[in-house]
Each structure stands twice: as structure tokens, then as C-alpha cells.
C-alpha positions in Angstrom: -59.4 -58.4 5.3 -57.4 -55.2 5.9 -56.4 -53.0 2.9 -52.7 -53.6 3.6 -53.1 -57.4 3.7 -55.2 -57.3 0.5 -52.7 -55.1 -1.2 -49.8 -57.4 -0.6 -51.8 -60.5 -1.6 -52.8 -58.9 -4.9 -49.2 -57.8 -5.6 -48.0 -61.3 -4.9 -50.5 -62.7 -7.4 -49.3 -60.1 -9.9 -45.6 -60.8 -9.2 -45.1 -57.2 -8.2 -43.5 -55.4 -5.3 -45.1 -52.6 -3.3 -43.9 -49.0 -3.8 -44.4 -47.1 -0.6 -43.7 -43.3 -0.7 -43.4 -41.2 2.4 -44.3 -37.6 2.6 -44.9 -35.4 5.7 -48.5 -34.1 5.8 -48.8 -30.4 5.4 -45.3 -30.0 3.9 -44.6 -27.5 2.5 -48.1 -26.2 3.0 -51.5 -27.7 3.8 -52.9 -27.3 0.3 -50.5 -29.8 -1.3 -51.0 -33.1 0.6 -54.3 -34.3 -0.8 -53.4 -33.6 -4.4 -49.9 -35.2 -3.8 -51.4 -38.3 -2.4 -53.6 -38.8 -5.5 -50.7 -38.1 -7.8 -48.5 -40.6 -6.0 -51.1 -43.3 -6.6 -51.3 -42.4 -10.3 -47.5 -42.6 -10.5 -47.5 -46.2 -9.2 -47.6 -46.0 -5.4 -49.3 -49.0 -3.8 -49.3 -47.8 -0.1 -48.9 -44.2 1.1 -46.9 -43.5 4.3 -48.0 -40.2 5.7 -45.9 -38.5 8.3 -47.5 -36.7 11.2 -45.5 -33.5 11.9 -43.9 -33.4 15.3 -41.7 -30.9 17.0 -39.0 -33.4 18.2 -38.7 -36.1 15.4 -35.6 -37.8 17.0 -35.5 -40.8 14.6 -35.4 -38.6 11.5 -32.5 -36.9 9.8 -32.3 -33.2 8.9 -34.4 -33.6 5.7 -37.5 -34.9 7.4 -36.9 -32.8 10.5 -37.2 -29.8 8.3 -40.3 -31.2 6.7 -42.0 -31.3 10.1 -40.8 -27.8 10.8 -42.4 -26.5 7.5 -45.7 -28.3 8.2 -45.8 -27.0 11.8 -45.5 -23.4 10.6 -49.1 -23.9 9.5 -50.0 -25.6 12.7 -50.6 -29.0 11.0 -51.9 -31.3 13.7 -52.8 -35.0 14.0 -56.5 -34.0 13.6 -55.6 -32.2 10.4 -53.8 -35.2 9.0 -56.8 -37.4 9.7 -58.9 -34.9 7.9 -56.7 -35.1 4.9 -57.0 -38.9 4.8 -60.8 -38.7 5.2 -60.9 -36.4 2.1 -58.6 -38.8 0.2 -61.0 -41.6 1.0 -63.9 -39.7 -0.8 -62.4 -40.8 -4.1 -59.9 -43.6 -3.2 -61.0 -46.4 -1.0 -58.4 -48.9 -2.2 -54.9 -47.5 -1.5 -53.7 -48.3 2.0 -52.6 -45.4 4.1 -50.1 -45.8 7.0 -49.5 -43.0 9.5 -45.9 -42.6 10.6 -45.0 -40.5 13.6 -44.4 -40.3 17.3 -46.4 -41.2 20.4 -46.8 -37.8 22.0 -49.6 -36.5 19.7 -51.5 -39.8 20.1 -51.1 -39.8 23.9 -52.5 -36.2 24.0 -55.5 -37.3 22.0 -55.9 -40.6 23.9 -55.4 -44.1 22.5 -59.0 -45.0 22.1 -60.1 -41.7 20.6 -57.1 -41.7 18.2 -57.8 -45.3 17.1 -61.5 -44.5 16.6 -60.8 -41.3 14.6 -58.1 -42.9 12.5 -60.3 -45.8 11.6 -63.1 -43.5 10.7 -60.8 -41.4 8.5 -59.6 -44.5 6.6 -56.2 -45.1 8.1 -55.0 -48.7 7.7 -51.8 -48.9 9.8 -49.8 -46.9 12.3 -46.0 -46.9 12.7 -45.1 -45.2 15.9 -41.4 -45.1 16.0 -40.8 -44.4 19.7 -43.0 -47.0 21.4 -41.5 -50.5 21.8 -44.0 -53.4 21.9 -43.4 -54.2 25.6 -44.5 -50.7 26.5 -47.6 -50.8 24.2 -49.8 -53.1 26.3 -52.7 -50.6 26.1 -51.8 -49.0 22.8 -51.8 -52.1 20.6 -55.2 -53.4 21.8 -56.7 -49.9 21.1 -55.4 -50.1 17.5 -56.5 -53.7 17.0 -60.0 -52.9 18.3 -60.5 -50.6 15.3 -58.7 -52.9 12.8 -55.6 -50.8 12.5 -52.3 -52.6 11.8 -49.5 -51.8 14.3 -46.3 -51.6 12.2 -42.9 -51.9 13.8 -39.3 -51.3 12.8 -36.5 -53.7 12.7 -32.9 -52.5 12.2 -29.5 -54.0 11.3 -28.7 -54.3 15.0 -32.0 -56.0 16.1 -31.2 -59.4 17.6 -33.0 -62.5 16.5 -34.7 -62.8 19.9 -36.0 -59.3 19.7 -37.2 -59.8 16.1 -39.3 -62.7 17.4 -40.8 -60.4 20.1 -41.6 -57.6 17.8 -43.1 -59.8 15.1 -45.5 -61.3 17.6 -47.1 -57.8 18.0 -46.8 -56.6 14.4 -49.3 -56.9 11.6 -49.7 -55.4 8.1 -46.0 -55.6 7.3 -42.6 -55.2 8.9 -40.5 -52.1 8.2 -36.8 -53.0 8.0 -34.4 -50.0 8.4 -31.7 -50.8 5.8 -28.9 -48.7 7.4 -27.8 -47.7 10.8 -28.7 -44.1 11.8 -31.5 -41.7 11.1 -33.6 -41.2 8.0 -31.7 -39.8 5.0 -28.6 -41.9 5.7 -26.7 -43.2 2.6 -24.5 -46.2 2.1 -27.1 -48.8 1.3 -25.7 -52.3 1.2 -28.2 -54.5 -0.6 -26.3 -57.7 0.1 -26.4 -57.0 3.8 -30.1 -56.2 3.6 -30.7 -59.5 1.8 -29.0 -61.5 4.5 -31.0 -59.8 7.3 -34.2 -60.3 5.4 -33.5 -64.1 5.2 -33.4 -64.1 9.1 -36.6 -62.0 9.4 -38.5 -64.3 7.0 -37.5 -67.3 9.1 -39.4 -65.6 11.9 -42.5 -64.1 10.3 -44.8 -64.6 7.3 -45.5 -60.8 7.2 -44.3 -58.9 4.1 -41.2 -56.9 4.7 -40.8 -53.3 3.5 -37.3 -51.8 3.3 -36.6 -48.1 3.8 -33.7 -45.7 4.4 -31.1 -45.2 1.7 -33.4 -45.7 -1.3 -32.9 -42.7 -3.6 -33.6 -43.7 -7.2 -34.9 -46.3 -9.6 -31.6 -48.3 -9.3 -31.7 -48.7 -5.5 -35.4 -49.3 -5.6 -34.9 -52.1 -8.1 -32.1 -53.7 -6.1 -34.2 -53.7 -2.9 -37.2 -55.0 -4.8 -35.3 -58.1 -5.6 -35.2 -59.1 -1.9 -38.2 -57.4 -0.2 -41.9 -57.2 -0.7 -42.0 -53.4 -0.4 -39.7 -50.5 -1.2 -40.1 -47.4 1.0 -38.8 -44.1 -0.3 -38.9 -41.0 1.9 -36.0 -38.6 2.2 -35.4 -38.6 -1.6 -39.0 -37.3 -2.1 -38.9 -34.8 0.8 -35.6 -33.4 -0.6 -37.6 -32.5 -3.7 -40.1 -30.7 -1.5 -37.4 -28.7 0.2 -35.7 -27.7 -3.0 -38.9 -26.1 -4.3 -40.6 -25.1 -1.0 -39.4 -21.5 -0.8 -38.3 -20.7 -4.4 -41.8 -20.2 -5.8 -45.3 -19.2 -4.7 -47.2 -21.9 -2.9 -49.3 -22.7 -6.0 -46.3 -22.9 -8.4 -44.2 -24.7 -5.8 -47.0 -27.3 -5.3 -47.3 -28.0 -9.0 -43.5 -28.4 -9.4 -43.2 -30.6 -6.3 -46.1 -32.9 -7.5 -44.6 -33.2 -11.0 -41.0 -34.0 -9.7 -42.2 -36.5 -7.1 -44.4 -38.2 -9.7 -41.5 -38.5 -12.1 -39.3 -40.2 -9.4 -42.1 -42.6 -8.4 -42.9 -43.5 -12.1 -39.2 -44.3 -12.7 -39.1 -46.5 -9.6 -42.4 -48.2 -10.6 -40.9 -49.0 -14.0 -37.7 -50.3 -12.5 -39.6 -52.5 -10.0 -41.8 -54.0 -12.7 -39.0 -54.6 -15.1 
């Protein structure tokens, strides 16, 4: 059983919802990511979504675009990200880790080599935002050969027929984008999300995680009422940006880890209430 599937099954037994934080690897410097991953788990994260820095993150808003830019100043590569996860696995073999990013770095590495290295590092799932399933006829088999879950996005504008197609190829969980637009968008309508999730759950038994627009404990709790997982990204990356250049790397890292831990702890408490 994959770590992702096992995680959701245990959470269901415990009547809990998954808290899934997103951070960009190497942001704002390479030293922070490993410690931040461990801190997020201690603060209540069930699954970690780790962004692979990319020079043209077209699906992301300004906040996460800048996160990629900060990480790329240090030359943070896909190979570096896998190395961080491998180090994480030295002391944590339980928490699922999902890579989120774009196809180009994977294509450069080669599908089979990437899947092999990702599996060896301890990656559990891969969300590649710019490859639709009908163009992934060689990509998805490469992931599955190494027991990596291909995770796909659904949006407010995805038709029911397209949902069926995407869910045929997906495993691990479905990521539902709660609002139209790029990451960091506001105006979260939980009632509209609930209606869309009803349709998705008619089509698939996979757990559904909801992201985009989740900013605090209140919005996390509201989404936790209707989804199996709550994904929070831009709210955390905002905290990184606020502290990235104001202090030395060491002091900035301590402050970032503390503030992100506080946000996740409050969300964890709200989800469990």
C-alpha cells in the first residue's frame, strides 16, 4: 500500500482530515527546507507538498512565482529536491511527500530516470500541472512502474466528462482547485466547492484535496467539512517572503519555521475540532 493511500485510510479511521502544506524547495535558501519539512509534520501536517522550482511557473500566482525565483538564485534543481527528500526519509518514513511542479525538468532528466530516482528518494506522488492525461501515455506508466501516484488537478470549469477521464488516470488523491485563476487567488466560496465535490465523488472513490484560497484556520475548517484534505500554499509562502530578506539566513529560517508552524498548528486544531 502506498504511503498516500495508507495515510488517508488511517485518517478516515480516526475521523480526521488531511492537512497538506505546500512550500517551494530551496525557498528562501537551501538550508531551510529539511528542517521546515520536519517542523511541518510536528505541527500537524499529514502530507507534504514540495514545489520543484521552475523558471516559468505559469499556473502560479506572484507569491509562488517569487518563491521559485528565490530558490533558483541558489540553483535549486530537481536533483537537489530529491536529495532533500532522501535526507528527510532518514528519520521520517511515514509522512507522504508529493512533488508539485512542471514537466520540463522531468523531461530533461527523462521519465524513467526521474521515476527511479524519485522512488529511491522516497517520493510518493507527483503533481505535474502542465501535462494532461491524454498526453501522458509514456509518463504515467513510468510513474506507476515505480509505485508513484500521478496526481491531477480538477477545476471549477472542468466538465463532468473530463472529470471521468482524469480520474481514470489519477491515483493517491484528486486535487481540486477551489477558485478560478492562479495560486494565491482569493474569494473562496465553500458552498460552491461543496457542490463540485459532490459531482467529483460520484465519479471517483479517491480522496479529494482542496487548495487555492485557504488562508487561515477558519477557511481550513470550512473546507475540512466537505473534503478529505486541505491544501495550504500561498499563505505559507507569503510568510517566507515576508522574512526572506529582512534577516540573515539563519535568523530568517528560524522565524519562518516558527511562523509556519504556528499557522499549521492553528489549522490542525480547527480541523480536529
